[in-house]
C-alpha positions as CSV (number, residue, x, y, z in Angstrom):
1,M,-20.0,0.3,18.1
2,P,-16.7,0.7,19.1
3,G,-13.5,-1.7,19.1
4,D,-14.2,-5.6,18.8
5,K,-18.1,-5.6,18.1
6,C,-18.3,-9.1,20.0
7,Q,-16.8,-7.9,23.4
8,I,-17.3,-5.2,25.8
9,K,-14.5,-5.1,28.1
10,I,-14.9,-3.7,31.7
11,R,-13.3,-2.9,35.1
12,M,-15.5,-3.3,38.3
13,E,-14.9,-4.3,41.8
14,P,-14.2,-8.5,41.9
15,R,-16.9,-8.8,44.3
16,N,-19.4,-8.0,41.8
17,I,-18.4,-10.2,39.2
18,F,-20.7,-13.0,40.2
19,F,-23.5,-10.7,40.4
20,L,-23.2,-9.2,37.0
21,D,-23.0,-13.0,35.9
22,N,-26.4,-13.5,37.5
23,I,-27.8,-10.5,35.9
24,M,-26.6,-11.4,32.7
25,E,-28.2,-15.2,33.0
26,G,-31.4,-13.6,34.1
27,Y,-31.5,-11.6,30.8
28,D,-31.7,-14.8,29.1
29,G,-28.0,-15.0,28.2
30,L,-28.3,-11.6,26.6
31,G,-24.2,-11.4,27.3
32,I,-21.9,-13.8,28.3
33,V,-19.4,-13.0,31.2
34,S,-16.3,-14.3,31.3
35,T,-13.2,-12.9,33.8
36,G,-10.0,-11.7,32.0
37,N,-8.4,-11.2,35.4
38,P,-10.4,-11.8,38.6
39,G,-8.3,-10.2,41.0
40,T,-8.2,-6.9,39.3
41,G,-12.0,-6.9,38.5
42,E,-11.4,-7.2,34.6
43,V,-14.4,-8.6,32.8
44,V,-15.5,-9.7,29.1
45,V,-18.8,-9.3,28.2
46,H,-19.4,-11.6,25.1
47,V,-22.3,-9.8,23.0
48,T,-24.0,-10.1,19.4
49,P,-24.2,-6.8,17.2
50,E,-27.6,-7.0,18.2
51,T,-27.5,-6.9,22.1
52,Y,-24.5,-4.7,22.4
53,A,-26.6,-1.5,22.9
54,E,-28.8,-3.1,25.4
55,V,-25.8,-4.7,27.3
56,M,-24.1,-1.4,27.6
57,D,-27.4,-0.1,28.9
58,I,-27.4,-2.5,31.6
59,L,-24.1,-2.1,32.4
60,Q,-24.4,1.5,32.6
61,N,-27.1,1.4,35.3
62,L,-25.4,-1.1,37.6
63,P,-25.6,-0.1,41.3
64,W,-21.9,-0.4,41.2
65,P,-19.2,1.5,39.1
66,V,-18.2,-0.2,36.1
67,S,-15.5,1.3,33.8
68,I,-15.6,0.4,30.2
69,I,-11.9,-0.4,29.1
């Protein structure tokens, strides 16, 4: 697991932040979404070491582009 073990930093279209938050809530709090800079679409997903891989899989399979930063 690279970098900080409890955060996944991503960049995406700002209009999709709301949808990502709802998706994470739908997975019973698998990750907690917070906005770093909503204007540029920078988001932090707070995870545990146990949920990291599953959250990464979800992020990589969203129907919109997401860049891990």
